[in-house]
C-alpha positions as CSV (number, residue, x, y, z in Angstrom):
1,X,14.3,0.3,-9.5
2,X,16.2,-1.6,-6.8
3,X,15.6,-4.9,-5.1
4,X,14.1,-2.9,-2.2
5,X,11.9,-0.5,-4.3
6,X,10.0,-1.8,-7.3
7,X,8.3,0.7,-9.6
8,X,5.8,-1.1,-11.9
9,X,6.2,-0.9,-15.6
10,X,2.8,-2.5,-16.3
11,X,0.8,-0.7,-19.1
12,X,-2.5,-1.0,-17.3
13,X,-1.0,0.8,-14.3
14,X,0.4,3.5,-16.5
15,X,-3.0,4.1,-18.1
16,X,-4.8,4.1,-14.8
17,X,-2.3,6.5,-13.3
18,X,-2.7,8.9,-16.3
19,X,-6.4,9.2,-15.6
20,X,-5.8,9.6,-11.8
21,X,-3.4,12.4,-12.3
22,X,-5.7,14.3,-14.7
23,X,-7.2,17.3,-12.9
24,X,-10.4,16.9,-14.9
25,X,-11.1,13.3,-13.6
26,X,-14.0,13.3,-11.1
27,X,-14.0,11.3,-7.9
28,X,-15.8,8.3,-9.5
29,X,-13.2,8.1,-12.2
30,X,-10.4,8.5,-9.6
31,X,-11.8,5.7,-7.4
32,X,-12.3,3.4,-10.3
33,X,-8.8,3.8,-11.7
34,X,-7.3,3.6,-8.2
35,X,-8.9,0.2,-7.7
36,X,-7.9,-0.9,-11.1
37,X,-4.3,0.2,-10.6
38,X,-4.1,-1.2,-7.1
39,X,-5.3,-4.7,-8.2
40,X,-2.4,-5.0,-10.7
41,X,0.1,-3.4,-8.3
42,X,-0.9,-5.7,-5.4
43,X,-0.6,-8.7,-7.7
44,X,3.0,-7.8,-8.3
45,X,3.7,-7.1,-4.7
46,X,2.4,-10.6,-3.7
47,X,4.1,-12.5,-6.4
48,X,6.7,-14.0,-4.1
49,X,4.7,-14.8,-1.0
50,X,5.0,-18.3,0.2
51,X,2.4,-21.1,-0.2
52,X,2.1,-24.6,1.0
53,X,1.0,-27.8,-0.9
54,X,-2.1,-29.6,0.0
55,X,-3.9,-32.6,-1.5
56,X,-7.5,-32.2,-2.6
57,X,-9.9,-34.0,-4.9
58,X,-11.3,-33.0,-8.3
59,X,-14.5,-34.8,-9.4
60,X,-12.2,-37.4,-11.0
61,X,-9.0,-37.7,-9.1
62,X,-6.7,-36.3,-6.3
63,X,-4.5,-33.4,-7.1
64,X,-1.8,-31.4,-5.3
65,X,-3.0,-27.8,-4.8
66,X,-1.6,-24.7,-3.1
67,X,-2.6,-22.6,-0.1
68,X,-1.1,-19.2,0.7
69,X,0.8,-19.4,4.0
70,X,-0.9,-17.1,6.6
71,X,-2.0,-15.3,8.5
72,X,-1.6,-12.1,6.6
73,X,-2.6,-8.5,7.5
74,X,-3.6,-5.6,5.3
75,X,-2.9,-2.3,7.0
76,X,-4.4,0.7,5.3
77,X,-3.3,4.1,6.6
78,X,-6.5,6.1,7.0
79,X,-8.0,7.6,5.2
80,X,-6.6,7.4,1.7
81,X,-5.3,3.8,2.2
82,X,-8.9,2.7,2.3
83,X,-9.1,3.2,-1.5
84,X,-6.7,0.3,-2.0
85,X,-8.2,-2.2,0.5
86,X,-10.8,-3.8,-1.8
87,X,-8.2,-4.6,-4.4
88,X,-5.9,-6.2,-1.8
89,X,-8.8,-8.3,-0.4
90,X,-9.7,-9.5,-3.9
91,X,-6.3,-11.2,-4.0
92,X,-6.0,-12.2,-0.3
93,X,-9.7,-12.7,0.8
94,X,-8.6,-14.4,4.1
95,X,-6.4,-11.5,5.2
96,X,-7.2,-9.4,8.3
97,X,-7.6,-5.7,7.8
98,X,-6.0,-3.7,10.6
99,X,-6.5,0.1,10.5
100,X,-4.1,2.8,11.4
101,X,-5.1,6.5,11.4
102,X,-2.4,9.0,10.8
103,X,-2.8,12.7,10.0
104,X,-0.1,15.0,8.8
105,X,0.5,18.1,10.9
106,X,0.5,20.8,8.2
107,X,2.9,22.9,10.2
108,X,5.5,20.4,11.2
109,X,4.7,17.9,8.3
110,X,5.0,15.1,11.0
111,X,2.4,12.4,11.3
112,X,0.1,12.3,14.3
113,X,-1.7,9.1,15.3
114,X,-5.5,9.4,15.9
115,X,-6.6,5.7,15.5
116,X,-4.8,2.4,16.2
117,X,-6.6,-0.9,15.6
118,X,-3.5,-3.1,15.8
119,X,-3.4,-6.0,18.3
120,X,-0.9,-5.8,21.0
121,X,0.5,-9.2,20.0
122,X,-0.3,-9.9,16.4
123,X,-0.1,-13.5,15.1
124,X,0.3,-12.4,11.5
125,X,3.5,-13.4,9.7
126,X,3.2,-10.7,6.9
127,X,1.7,-7.3,6.6
128,X,1.1,-5.0,3.7
129,X,0.9,-1.3,4.7
130,X,-1.2,0.6,2.1
131,X,-1.1,4.3,1.4
132,X,-1.4,5.9,-2.1
133,X,1.2,8.6,-1.5
134,X,4.8,8.1,-0.1
135,X,5.7,11.8,0.2
136,X,7.9,12.7,3.1
137,X,7.7,9.1,4.3
138,X,6.6,10.1,7.8
139,X,3.3,8.4,7.8
140,X,4.6,5.2,6.3
141,X,7.5,5.1,8.8
142,X,5.1,5.7,11.8
143,X,2.7,3.0,10.6
144,X,5.5,0.5,10.0
145,X,6.9,1.3,13.5
146,X,3.5,0.4,14.9
147,X,3.1,-2.8,12.8
148,X,6.5,-4.0,13.9
149,X,5.8,-3.2,17.5
150,X,2.8,-5.4,17.2
151,X,5.2,-8.3,16.4
152,X,4.7,-8.7,12.7
153,X,8.1,-9.7,11.2
154,X,7.7,-9.2,7.5
155,X,6.3,-5.8,6.4
156,X,5.9,-4.5,2.9
157,X,4.7,-1.0,1.7
158,X,2.4,-0.7,-1.3
159,X,1.7,2.8,-2.6
160,X,0.8,4.5,-5.8
161,X,3.2,7.4,-6.1
162,X,6.4,8.0,-4.2
163,X,9.0,10.7,-4.0
164,X,12.7,10.1,-3.9
165,X,12.7,11.8,-0.5
166,X,10.0,9.5,0.9
167,X,11.6,6.4,-0.5
168,X,15.0,7.4,1.0
169,X,13.5,8.2,4.4
170,X,11.6,4.9,4.5
171,X,14.6,2.8,3.5
172,X,16.7,4.6,6.1
173,X,14.2,3.9,8.9
174,X,13.3,0.4,7.8
175,X,15.9,-1.2,5.5
176,X,14.1,-4.6,5.5
177,X,10.8,-3.2,4.2
178,X,10.3,-3.7,0.4
179,X,8.5,-0.8,-1.4
180,X,6.1,-1.3,-4.3
181,X,5.0,1.8,-6.3
182,X,3.2,2.6,-9.5
183,X,5.4,5.7,-10.1
184,X,8.4,7.4,-8.6
185,X,7.9,11.2,-9.2
186,X,10.4,14.1,-9.3
187,X,10.4,15.7,-5.9
188,X,8.4,17.3,-3.0
189,X,7.3,20.9,-3.1
190,X,7.9,23.3,-0.2
191,X,4.8,22.0,1.7
192,X,5.6,18.3,1.3
193,X,3.4,17.4,-1.7
194,X,4.7,15.2,-4.5
195,X,5.3,16.8,-7.9
196,X,3.8,16.3,-10.4
197,X,1.8,13.9,-8.1
198,X,-2.0,13.8,-8.3
199,X,-3.1,16.2,-5.5
200,X,-4.6,15.0,-2.2
201,X,-5.5,11.3,-2.7
202,X,-7.9,11.2,0.2
203,X,-9.8,14.3,-1.1
204,X,-10.0,12.9,-4.6
205,X,-11.1,9.4,-3.5
206,X,-13.8,10.7,-1.1
207,X,-14.9,13.8,-3.0
208,X,-13.9,16.2,-0.2
209,X,-12.0,19.5,-0.4
């Protein structure tokens, strides 16, 4: 772990990830554990976001409360990133959800954009880019390029499993972006999949092959 890449040590995350990796887990189990894991992981990733004080009333007296400073965007990379959105919105219900569609070319292993729902001039101060797998890093880099081009200054990446190659590529392309992962695995295989990984996250979330 470095100050720029945090790998969670939470036991709930470790247990959920064990079930997600298991080849015998069906899609319902995979989705449930992904949401469970993402909730804890996103709580860790948002632990240092800023908040402002505001005075409100209880039934008995005034008190000084807290309000998260916004606006904040959640940017899932389609399609697998959708499996993490509900957990993110549970913590930041006032956040905007801005979708980016990227598909990996299986020959070049490079990302290709097929959907872009980012505003031309975003007013958000902070964005969380979500994708379960940080493999080669190509999709994350492309999505963050797009988010920064929209004018969002503070960008963070939240994923489930990363590879050393993907982390290195993302940090090289975007040194200011912090990375939050549930696990950092061993390596990529010759077709760019993480080992031991968990297979294709999108297929397992949506029960497609």
